[in-house]
N, CA, C and O atoms as a GROMACS GRO file, in nm:
protein
  408
    1MET      N    1   3.793  -0.821  -0.294
    1MET     CA    2   3.834  -0.819  -0.433
    1MET      C    3   3.985  -0.835  -0.442
    1MET      O    4   4.060  -0.776  -0.364
    2LYS      N    5   4.028  -0.913  -0.535
    2LYS     CA    6   4.170  -0.941  -0.554
    2LYS      C    7   4.237  -0.822  -0.622
    2LYS      O    8   4.187  -0.770  -0.722
    3ARG      N    9   4.352  -0.780  -0.569
    3ARG     CA   10   4.424  -0.670  -0.633
    3ARG      C   11   4.526  -0.726  -0.731
    3ARG      O   12   4.575  -0.837  -0.714
    4ALA      N   13   4.558  -0.648  -0.830
    4ALA     CA   14   4.654  -0.692  -0.933
    4ALA      C   15   4.789  -0.720  -0.868
    4ALA      O   16   4.838  -0.642  -0.788
    5GLY      N   17   4.847  -0.833  -0.904
    5GLY     CA   18   4.982  -0.866  -0.861
    5GLY      C   19   4.994  -0.934  -0.726
    5GLY      O   20   5.105  -0.965  -0.683
    6GLU      N   21   4.880  -0.958  -0.656
    6GLU     CA   22   4.896  -1.015  -0.521
    6GLU      C   23   4.945  -1.159  -0.524
    6GLU      O   24   5.017  -1.201  -0.434
    7ASP      N   25   4.908  -1.238  -0.627
    7ASP     CA   26   4.964  -1.373  -0.638
    7ASP      C   27   5.115  -1.366  -0.656
    7ASP      O   28   5.189  -1.446  -0.599
    8ALA      N   29   5.160  -1.270  -0.735
    8ALA     CA   30   5.304  -1.252  -0.757
    8ALA      C   31   5.373  -1.210  -0.627
    8ALA      O   32   5.486  -1.252  -0.600
    9ASP      N   33   5.307  -1.129  -0.546
    9ASP     CA   34   5.364  -1.087  -0.417
    9ASP      C   35   5.380  -1.207  -0.323
    9ASP      O   36   5.483  -1.220  -0.257
   10VAL      N   37   5.278  -1.293  -0.317
   10VAL     CA   38   5.285  -1.412  -0.231
   10VAL      C   39   5.398  -1.502  -0.278
   10VAL      O   40   5.475  -1.553  -0.197
   11LEU      N   41   5.407  -1.523  -0.409
   11LEU     CA   42   5.512  -1.608  -0.464
   11LEU      C   43   5.651  -1.549  -0.438
   11LEU      O   44   5.743  -1.622  -0.401
   12LEU      N   45   5.667  -1.419  -0.457
   12LEU     CA   46   5.796  -1.355  -0.430
   12LEU      C   47   5.833  -1.367  -0.283
   12LEU      O   48   5.947  -1.396  -0.249
   13LEU      N   49   5.736  -1.345  -0.195
   13LEU     CA   50   5.761  -1.356  -0.052
   13LEU      C   51   5.806  -1.497  -0.015
   13LEU      O   52   5.904  -1.514   0.057
   14LEU      N   53   5.734  -1.597  -0.064
   14LEU     CA   54   5.773  -1.736  -0.036
   14LEU      C   55   5.911  -1.767  -0.092
   14LEU      O   56   5.992  -1.832  -0.025
   15THR      N   57   5.938  -1.722  -0.213
   15THR     CA   58   6.069  -1.745  -0.276
   15THR      C   59   6.182  -1.685  -0.193
   15THR      O   60   6.286  -1.748  -0.175
   16GLU      N   61   6.163  -1.564  -0.145
   16GLU     CA   62   6.267  -1.498  -0.064
   16GLU      C   63   6.290  -1.573   0.068
   16GLU      O   64   6.404  -1.587   0.112
   17LEU      N   65   6.183  -1.620   0.130
   17LEU     CA   66   6.198  -1.691   0.257
   17LEU      C   67   6.268  -1.826   0.238
   17LEU      O   68   6.355  -1.863   0.318
   18VAL      N   69   6.232  -1.899   0.134
   18VAL     CA   70   6.296  -2.028   0.108
   18VAL      C   71   6.441  -2.009   0.067
   18VAL      O   72   6.528  -2.084   0.110
   19THR      N   73   6.468  -1.909  -0.016
   19THR     CA   74   6.606  -1.880  -0.057
   19THR      C   75   6.691  -1.845   0.064
   19THR      O   76   6.805  -1.888   0.074
   20ASN      N   77   6.636  -1.766   0.156
   20ASN     CA   78   6.709  -1.731   0.278
   20ASN      C   79   6.743  -1.856   0.359
   20ASN      O   80   6.855  -1.870   0.409
   21ALA      N   81   6.647  -1.947   0.371
   21ALA     CA   82   6.671  -2.072   0.446
   21ALA      C   83   6.779  -2.156   0.377
   21ALA      O   84   6.865  -2.213   0.443
   22ARG      N   85   6.772  -2.163   0.246
   22ARG     CA   86   6.869  -2.244   0.170
   22ARG      C   87   7.008  -2.183   0.177
   22ARG      O   88   7.107  -2.255   0.194
   23GLU      N   89   7.017  -2.053   0.164
   23GLU     CA   90   7.148  -1.984   0.160
   23GLU      C   91   7.214  -1.974   0.298
   23GLU      O   92   7.336  -1.986   0.309
   24HIS      N   93   7.135  -1.954   0.402
   24HIS     CA   94   7.194  -1.923   0.534
   24HIS      C   95   7.175  -2.032   0.637
   24HIS      O   96   7.238  -2.029   0.743
   25GLY      N   97   7.089  -2.130   0.610
   25GLY     CA   98   7.064  -2.236   0.707
   25GLY      C   99   7.166  -2.349   0.695
   25GLY      O  100   7.247  -2.353   0.602
   26GLU      N  101   7.159  -2.437   0.790
   26GLU     CA  102   7.242  -2.558   0.790
   26GLU      C  103   7.184  -2.656   0.688
   26GLU      O  104   7.066  -2.649   0.654
   27PRO      N  105   7.268  -2.748   0.637
   27PRO     CA  106   7.213  -2.852   0.549
   27PRO      C  107   7.104  -2.930   0.622
   27PRO      O  108   7.117  -2.960   0.741
   28GLY      N  109   7.000  -2.963   0.551
   28GLY     CA  110   6.889  -3.037   0.610
   28GLY      C  111   6.758  -2.991   0.552
   28GLY      O  112   6.755  -2.909   0.460
   29PRO      N  113   6.650  -3.044   0.604
   29PRO     CA  114   6.519  -3.012   0.549
   29PRO      C  115   6.478  -2.867   0.575
   29PRO      O  116   6.519  -2.805   0.674
   30ILE      N  117   6.397  -2.815   0.485
   30ILE     CA  118   6.333  -2.685   0.500
   30ILE      C  119   6.184  -2.713   0.503
   30ILE      O  120   6.129  -2.771   0.410
   31ALA      N  121   6.118  -2.672   0.611
   31ALA     CA  122   5.973  -2.693   0.624
   31ALA      C  123   5.900  -2.568   0.578
   31ALA      O  124   5.937  -2.456   0.613
   32ILE      N  125   5.796  -2.589   0.498
   32ILE     CA  126   5.715  -2.478   0.446
   32ILE      C  127   5.570  -2.504   0.483
   32ILE      O  128   5.515  -2.610   0.455
   33GLU      N  129   5.508  -2.405   0.547
   33GLU     CA  130   5.365  -2.412   0.579
   33GLU      C  131   5.297  -2.293   0.513
   33GLU      O  132   5.347  -2.180   0.519
   34ILE      N  133   5.183  -2.319   0.451
   34ILE     CA  134   5.106  -2.212   0.387
   34ILE      C  135   4.962  -2.225   0.435
   34ILE      O  136   4.900  -2.331   0.423
   35ARG      N  137   4.910  -2.116   0.491
   35ARG     CA  138   4.772  -2.114   0.540
   35ARG      C  139   4.698  -1.995   0.481
   35ARG      O  140   4.750  -1.884   0.477
   36ARG      N  141   4.576  -2.020   0.436
   36ARG     CA  142   4.489  -1.911   0.388
   36ARG      C  143   4.389  -1.882   0.499
   36ARG      O  144   4.319  -1.973   0.544
   37ARG      N  145   4.380  -1.758   0.541
   37ARG     CA  146   4.286  -1.716   0.646
   37ARG      C  147   4.214  -1.592   0.598
   37ARG      O  148   4.273  -1.484   0.589
   38GLN      N  149   4.088  -1.607   0.567
   38GLN     CA  150   4.007  -1.495   0.520
   38GLN      C  151   4.081  -1.420   0.409
   38GLN      O  152   4.096  -1.471   0.298
   39GLU      N  153   4.126  -1.299   0.438
   39GLU     CA  154   4.194  -1.218   0.337
   39GLU      C  155   4.344  -1.208   0.362
   39GLU      O  156   4.407  -1.107   0.330
   40GLN      N  157   4.401  -1.314   0.421
   40GLN     CA  158   4.545  -1.318   0.446
   40GLN      C  159   4.601  -1.455   0.411
   40GLN      O  160   4.530  -1.556   0.416
   41VAL      N  161   4.727  -1.456   0.375
   41VAL     CA  162   4.802  -1.580   0.360
   41VAL      C  163   4.916  -1.575   0.460
   41VAL      O  164   4.987  -1.475   0.469
   42GLU      N  165   4.932  -1.684   0.535
   42GLU     CA  166   5.043  -1.695   0.630
   42GLU      C  167   5.143  -1.795   0.574
   42GLU      O  168   5.108  -1.908   0.541
   43LEU      N  169   5.267  -1.753   0.564
   43LEU     CA  170   5.376  -1.838   0.517
   43LEU      C  171   5.472  -1.859   0.633
   43LEU      O  172   5.513  -1.764   0.699
   44VAL      N  173   5.508  -1.985   0.659
   44VAL     CA  174   5.602  -2.017   0.765
   44VAL      C  175   5.712  -2.104   0.704
   44VAL      O  176   5.684  -2.209   0.646
   45VAL      N  177   5.835  -2.058   0.717
   45VAL     CA  178   5.950  -2.134   0.667
   45VAL      C  179   6.043  -2.159   0.785
   45VAL      O  180   6.085  -2.066   0.854
   46SER      N  181   6.074  -2.288   0.809
   46SER     CA  182   6.161  -2.328   0.919
   46SER      C  183   6.277  -2.408   0.865
   46SER      O  184   6.261  -2.486   0.770
   47ASN      N  185   6.393  -2.390   0.925
   47ASN     CA  186   6.511  -2.466   0.884
   47ASN      C  187   6.609  -2.477   1.000
   47ASN      O  188   6.601  -2.403   1.097
   48GLN      N  189   6.700  -2.572   0.986
   48GLN     CA  190   6.807  -2.585   1.084
   48GLN      C  191   6.900  -2.466   1.066
   48GLN      O  192   6.931  -2.427   0.953
   49SER      N  193   6.943  -2.409   1.176
   49SER     CA  194   7.019  -2.286   1.169
   49SER      C  195   7.126  -2.282   1.276
   49SER      O  196   7.106  -2.332   1.387
   50PRO      N  197   7.241  -2.222   1.243
   50PRO     CA  198   7.344  -2.204   1.346
   50PRO      C  199   7.297  -2.099   1.446
   50PRO      O  200   7.201  -2.027   1.420
   51PRO      N  201   7.364  -2.089   1.561
   51PRO     CA  202   7.327  -1.986   1.658
   51PRO      C  203   7.334  -1.848   1.594
   51PRO      O  204   7.418  -1.823   1.508
   52PRO      N  205   7.245  -1.757   1.636
   52PRO     CA  206   7.246  -1.622   1.578
   52PRO      C  207   7.371  -1.546   1.620
   52PRO      O  208   7.430  -1.575   1.724
   53PRO      N  209   7.413  -1.450   1.538
   53PRO     CA  210   7.526  -1.366   1.577
   53PRO      C  211   7.486  -1.272   1.690
   53PRO      O  212   7.366  -1.255   1.716
   54PRO      N  213   7.583  -1.211   1.758
   54PRO     CA  214   7.547  -1.114   1.861
   54PRO      C  215   7.462  -1.002   1.802
   54PRO      O  216   7.473  -0.971   1.683
   55ALA      N  217   7.378  -0.943   1.884
   55ALA     CA  218   7.290  -0.834   1.837
   55ALA      C  219   7.374  -0.719   1.782
   55ALA      O  220   7.475  -0.679   1.840
   56VAL      N  221   7.330  -0.668   1.668
   56VAL     CA  222   7.396  -0.553   1.606
   56VAL      C  223   7.288  -0.451   1.572
   56VAL      O  224   7.172  -0.489   1.555
   57PRO      N  225   7.323  -0.323   1.560
   57PRO     CA  226   7.223  -0.222   1.528
   57PRO      C  227   7.152  -0.253   1.396
   57PRO      O  228   7.214  -0.303   1.301
   58ALA      N  229   7.022  -0.224   1.390
   58ALA     CA  230   6.940  -0.255   1.271
   58ALA      C  231   6.997  -0.190   1.145
   58ALA      O  232   6.990  -0.250   1.038
   59ALA      N  233   7.051  -0.071   1.156
   59ALA     CA  234   7.104  -0.001   1.038
   59ALA      C  235   7.217  -0.080   0.972
   59ALA      O  236   7.238  -0.067   0.851
   60SER      N  237   7.287  -0.162   1.048
   60SER     CA  238   7.398  -0.237   0.990
   60SER      C  239   7.349  -0.351   0.902
   60SER      O  240   7.428  -0.412   0.830
   61HIS      N  241   7.219  -0.381   0.907
   61HIS     CA  242   7.162  -0.487   0.824
   61HIS      C  243   7.122  -0.437   0.685
   61HIS      O  244   7.085  -0.518   0.600
   62MET      N  245   7.128  -0.309   0.662
   62MET     CA  246   7.091  -0.255   0.532
   62MET      C  247   7.199  -0.293   0.431
   62MET      O  248   7.318  -0.282   0.458
   63VAL      N  249   7.155  -0.338   0.315
   63VAL     CA  250   7.246  -0.383   0.211
   63VAL      C  251   7.254  -0.274   0.104
   63VAL      O  252   7.150  -0.227   0.058
   64PRO      N  253   7.375  -0.233   0.064
   64PRO     CA  254   7.386  -0.130  -0.040
   64PRO      C  255   7.318  -0.175  -0.169
   64PRO      O  256   7.321  -0.292  -0.204
   65VAL      N  257   7.257  -0.080  -0.240
   65VAL     CA  258   7.187  -0.114  -0.365
   65VAL      C  259   7.283  -0.165  -0.471
   65VAL      O  260   7.240  -0.230  -0.566
   66THR      N  261   7.412  -0.138  -0.457
   66THR     CA  262   7.510  -0.186  -0.554
   66THR      C  263   7.544  -0.333  -0.534
   66THR      O  264   7.606  -0.394  -0.621
   67GLN      N  265   7.506  -0.389  -0.421
   67GLN     CA  266   7.534  -0.531  -0.394
   67GLN      C  267   7.424  -0.617  -0.456
   67GLN      O  268   7.306  -0.585  -0.443
   68ASN      N  269   7.461  -0.725  -0.523
   68ASN     CA  270   7.366  -0.809  -0.594
   68ASN      C  271   7.295  -0.911  -0.506
   68ASN      O  272   7.196  -0.969  -0.549
   69ARG      N  273   7.342  -0.934  -0.385
   69ARG     CA  274   7.284  -1.035  -0.298
   69ARG      C  275   7.261  -0.978  -0.158
   69ARG      O  276   7.312  -0.871  -0.124
   70GLY      N  277   7.182  -1.050  -0.079
   70GLY     CA  278   7.169  -1.013   0.061
   70GLY      C  279   7.050  -0.927   0.096
   70GLY      O  280   7.045  -0.870   0.205
   71ARG      N  281   6.954  -0.916   0.007
   71ARG     CA  282   6.838  -0.832   0.034
   71ARG      C  283   6.710  -0.911   0.062
   71ARG      O  284   6.603  -0.852   0.072
   72GLY      N  285   6.719  -1.043   0.073
   72GLY     CA  286   6.600  -1.127   0.084
   72GLY      C  287   6.505  -1.089   0.196
   72GLY      O  288   6.385  -1.074   0.173
   73LEU      N  289   6.556  -1.074   0.318
   73LEU     CA  290   6.468  -1.040   0.428
   73LEU      C  291   6.421  -0.895   0.420
   73LEU      O  292   6.313  -0.864   0.470
   74GLN      N  293   6.499  -0.807   0.359
   74GLN     CA  294   6.452  -0.670   0.337
   74GLN      C  295   6.334  -0.670   0.241
   74GLN      O  296   6.236  -0.599   0.263
   75ILE      N  297   6.343  -0.750   0.135
   75ILE     CA  298   6.232  -0.761   0.040
   75ILE      C  299   6.111  -0.822   0.109
   75ILE      O  300   5.999  -0.773   0.095
   76ALA      N  301   6.132  -0.930   0.184
   76ALA     CA  302   6.022  -0.996   0.255
   76ALA      C  303   5.954  -0.899   0.351
   76ALA      O  304   5.832  -0.895   0.359
   77ASN      N  305   6.033  -0.822   0.422
   77ASN     CA  306   5.978  -0.725   0.517
   77ASN      C  307   5.898  -0.616   0.446
   77ASN      O  308   5.798  -0.568   0.499
   78ALA      N  309   5.940  -0.578   0.327
   78ALA     CA  310   5.870  -0.474   0.251
   78ALA      C  311   5.737  -0.526   0.195
   78ALA      O  312   5.641  -0.450   0.184
   79ILE      N  313   5.730  -0.654   0.160
   79ILE     CA  314   5.610  -0.711   0.100
   79ILE      C  315   5.509  -0.754   0.206
   79ILE      O  316   5.389  -0.732   0.190
   80ALA      N  317   5.558  -0.815   0.314
   80ALA     CA  318   5.469  -0.872   0.416
   80ALA      C  319   5.405  -0.763   0.501
   80ALA      O  320   5.463  -0.657   0.524
   81ASP      N  321   5.284  -0.792   0.547
   81ASP     CA  322   5.220  -0.704   0.644
   81ASP      C  323   5.282  -0.725   0.782
   81ASP      O  324   5.294  -0.631   0.861
   82GLU      N  325   5.321  -0.849   0.809
   82GLU     CA  326   5.390  -0.884   0.934
   82GLU      C  327   5.501  -0.983   0.902
   82GLU      O  328   5.482  -1.074   0.821
   83LEU      N  329   5.615  -0.966   0.966
   83LEU     CA  330   5.727  -1.060   0.950
   83LEU      C  331   5.785  -1.086   1.088
   83LEU      O  332   5.828  -0.993   1.157
   84THR      N  333   5.786  -1.213   1.129
   84THR     CA  334   5.836  -1.251   1.260
   84THR      C  335   5.947  -1.353   1.242
   84THR      O  336   5.933  -1.450   1.168
   85ILE      N  337   6.057  -1.331   1.311
   85ILE     CA  338   6.170  -1.423   1.306
   85ILE      C  339   6.191  -1.478   1.446
   85ILE      O  340   6.211  -1.403   1.542
   86GLU      N  341   6.185  -1.612   1.458
   86GLU     CA  342   6.204  -1.678   1.587
   86GLU      C  343   6.324  -1.771   1.578
   86GLU      O  344   6.334  -1.852   1.486
   87GLN      N  345   6.414  -1.759   1.673
   87GLN     CA  346   6.533  -1.844   1.677
   87GLN      C  347   6.525  -1.929   1.803
   87GLN      O  348   6.517  -1.876   1.914
   88ALA      N  349   6.527  -2.059   1.785
   88ALA     CA  350   6.536  -2.152   1.898
   88ALA      C  351   6.666  -2.230   1.879
   88ALA      O  352   6.736  -2.209   1.780
   89VAL      N  353   6.698  -2.317   1.970
   89VAL     CA  354   6.822  -2.394   1.960
   89VAL      C  355   6.819  -2.476   1.831
   89VAL      O  356   6.742  -2.571   1.817
   90GLY      N  357   6.904  -2.438   1.737
   90GLY     CA  358   6.919  -2.512   1.613
   90GLY      C  359   6.812  -2.492   1.508
   90GLY      O  360   6.819  -2.554   1.402
   91VAL      N  361   6.712  -2.408   1.534
   91VAL     CA  362   6.602  -2.389   1.439
   91VAL      C  363   6.572  -2.241   1.422
   91VAL      O  364   6.566  -2.166   1.520
   92LEU      N  365   6.554  -2.200   1.297
   92LEU     CA  366   6.509  -2.065   1.265
   92LEU      C  367   6.373  -2.078   1.200
   92LEU      O  368   6.354  -2.159   1.110
   93ARG      N  369   6.277  -1.998   1.246
   93ARG     CA  370   6.141  -2.001   1.193
   93ARG      C  371   6.102  -1.859   1.157
   93ARG      O  372   6.103  -1.770   1.242
   94ILE      N  373   6.066  -1.838   1.031
   94ILE     CA  374   6.022  -1.707   0.985
   94ILE      C  375   5.876  -1.719   0.943
   94ILE      O  376   5.840  -1.803   0.861
   95THR      N  377   5.793  -1.632   1.000
   95THR     CA  378   5.652  -1.628   0.967
   95THR      C  379   5.621  -1.496   0.901
   95THR      O  380   5.656  -1.390   0.952
   96ALA      N  381   5.556  -1.502   0.786
   96ALA     CA  382   5.517  -1.382   0.712
   96ALA      C  383   5.367  -1.388   0.687
   96ALA      O  384   5.313  -1.492   0.650
   97ILE      N  385   5.301  -1.276   0.707
   97ILE     CA  386   5.157  -1.265   0.678
   97ILE      C  387   5.140  -1.155   0.574
   97ILE      O  388   5.195  -1.046   0.588
   98ILE      N  389   5.063  -1.186   0.470
   98ILE     CA  390   5.039  -1.092   0.362
   98ILE      C  391   4.890  -1.089   0.331
   98ILE      O  392   4.824  -1.192   0.329
   99SER      N  393   4.838  -0.970   0.308
   99SER     CA  394   4.697  -0.954   0.275
   99SER      C  395   4.671  -0.989   0.129
   99SER      O  396   4.749  -0.956   0.040
  100VAL      N  397   4.559  -1.057   0.108
  100VAL     CA  398   4.515  -1.091  -0.027
  100VAL      C  399   4.365  -1.069  -0.035
  100VAL      O  400   4.298  -1.061   0.068
  101GLY      N  401   4.312  -1.059  -0.154
  101GLY     CA  402   4.168  -1.040  -0.170
  101GLY      C  403   4.092  -1.167  -0.140
  101GLY      O  404   4.149  -1.275  -0.125
  102SER      N  405   3.963  -1.152  -0.132
  102SER     CA  406   3.878  -1.269  -0.103
  102SER      C  407   3.840  -1.342  -0.228
  102SER      O  408   3.769  -1.443  -0.222
   0.00000   0.00000   0.00000
């Protein structure tokens, strides 16, 4: 059974992932893949990306609530059941899986 607001959750999740690619990626194409599997939707957004910064503690990634920007991946992580970020040479790929009704 479909729960109220799940279409909005999928749309918000996709919007945050694409916005992140547009804001932080290199100029070039953004690839979007959407797959429906039983009671889940898998969203994959890939883009050209500069090398990642050196590893920093996770707490330093928290954005103050007073800041108007910079919360996209925090929102995506809160909405998605699973969020995976893969960095290869020149490419960033984010996969998000979210549960939906049948």
